[in-house]
N, C-alpha and C positions, 0 to 999 in steps of 0.2 A: 669681792662684794660679788652677788647674785648675779650671771647672765641674765640677759634678757634678749630675746631674738624678736624681731620685725621682721614678716618677707612683705616685702613691697612687689607686685607683680609689674612686670616690665611693659612698655607699648610700643609699637607696634606689635613686635615679635612676645607673645606669649613666655616670655621669660622670666626667672626671677633675682630679684635683688633681694638683700639683708642687709639690716641695721644693728649692728652689736651693742648695747650699751647698759649701764646699770644705773640705777635711782639713784646714786648715789653722786653722779658724777654727771659734766656734761657733756662730756667726751665721749666719743662713738668712731666705729670702722662701719667703713659701707662694706659690703662685699658684690662684685658684678653688676653694678649700676649699668642697666641698660636701655633707660629710657632717655632718649637725647636732652628733654628740659627737665627731666628729673621732677618733676610738678607734685605728684603725692607723696614722691622722695621726700622730697624739701619740705611739701606742708606739714607730716611726719614730724620731722626735724624741729620745725617752725613750735610745734604744738609742743615738744616735751624738752623743747628751750635746750636741743643737740647740739653740737658741733663736730663734725668729723673729724680726724686724727689721721687717719690711715685711708685708702681704698686698696682692698683684697680684690686680687683678677686669679680667679681661678684658671682662666684662659683667654686666647684672643679675640677671641668670635665675636663679631662685632652688636651682637645680641645679649653683650654681658659688661661691654665697655661702653656704649655708647653716650652713654650720661659722665663719662672721667672729666671731660673737658668744661664740661660744669660747674663741676664739681669743686675740679681744682681751681676753676676761677670765682668763686664762692668763697670756699672755705681754707684754699690754699694744702688742702690735705694729701698728704705723702702718698703717691702710686707704689703701690707692692704687689709682684710677682714674680716668675721663674726667669731668669735669664732669656731662654727662648721666647718665653711669651713678651715678653720687653721687646725683644727685636721685632717683633709682629704686630704691636698694636699701633705701631710708626707707620705700618704701611697699609696702603688701603687696600693691596691686593689679599697681602696675606693674612688681616684680620677680614679677610671675606665680603667687607663693606661696600667695595665696588660692586659684586655682583648682585646685590640685595637691590640698588637702585640706580647704578651706572653712573653715579658721583660720588660715594664714598668718603671718608674721612681716617684721618689721620688722629692719633689722641697726641698730650703732651707723654715728652718721654717719662717712663718711671723715676722715681728717688731712689726706692730701695730694691735690691734684688734678695730673693731670699737665699740663695745659696753665700752673700755677703753677711748673713746675719745666722748662717751654720744652721739654718730651718725653725730657729723659732722666733718669737719676740715675746716681751714684758707687757703687759695691758692691764692696767689699774688690780693691779698683785696676780693675773693671773698669766700663766705660761700658753701660750698661743704657738702651735707646732704649725709647721709648712709638710706636707708629705708629697714628694714627688711621684705622680702616676698618671704617667703615659698611658695611652690606650685612645683616646677621644682626638688627641693631639701630643706633640713629644714633650711639649711643656706646659701640661696641665697640672694642677695638684689637688690636693685636697689642704682644708682646713679645720685643725680638731682645738675645738678649747671648751676645757672638761667633758662632758657629754654629747658635745655637739658637732656632726662633723658634718661642711659643707663641700659637697662633691663634684660641684658645676655641672659639667654633662657627664661626665663619667658613670654614674650611678641616678638612672629616672626609673622610678618606681615603676614595674610592670611593661616596661622599653628595655629593647637590647640599645646597647653604645653604638653610638654613631660613628663607625670606621671608616667611613668613604671619603670622606674629607683630607684636605693635605693635613700630613702629620699623621692622620689616623694607623694605627696598626696593630693586626687583631692578635698578633705576637707577643708585642707588647701589654696589648689588655689585658691576657691568659695572666701573662706573670704578674701585671700590678694587681688584676682581683685575687689572685692566690696571694698575693702580700695582702692584701687588705683584710682576705678572711682569715689570716692567720694570726693578726697584727688584732682583731676583735674578735677572738673566737670564742670567748669566756667574758663577754661585755651585751649590755646592752648601750647602740646610741641611739640619738635622736638625729634622724638623717635630712637634710636640708639639699635638698635635689635644686639645677640649674632648672629645672621645670618643673610644674605640677608640683600637689601639696607636700610639703616636709612630713615625716612619719617616725614614727618609733622600730627603730629596723632591729632584730635579733637576730643571731649567729645562722638562724634557719631559715632568716630571709636571706642573708648573705647569699648563703648558699645557691637559690635560687635565681640573683641574678645573673642573665640573658645577656650571653656571650654570643 
């Protein structure tokens, strides 16, 4: 089935969420829902008559997970993330939300850990691969489905990867970027970042990523 990716900007923090779906099915995947009420995202789901089966999280920061609880209540979608991310989304300090508004929040616990899936899951006859990519945070992941790569805050076009927050590591980032460059050195991918517009990423552009 042909995969369609819809970017939905989050609010009030200008991060990105994504809806992955096929026209032939009502089932879909949400990546990094970072708006508390998910208004725009839910409006799109209703317009397309879609129902989220999974919520994928690239990492634990609040501006990428704020809508998890809303979607969990409405759709009972399964939360999927790394083990390290799972520990931090249920802690308002570790997900950084308390430092944003002095109140903070925790999400529902993760339902599925990517380590237990052996880093792969099947969705609508498509194999989705989870790639461990520490650097921005310890438990950060990229998500690959066909030629679409969802990078969270690991790769944001024309910006350096943030490593100053807890779990950030310059040495891990170097190792991760070497792996990413080697993995995709002979192919073109459509890169969906945690902030900014999605873009076609070539080998040359990957090599220009700022660390």
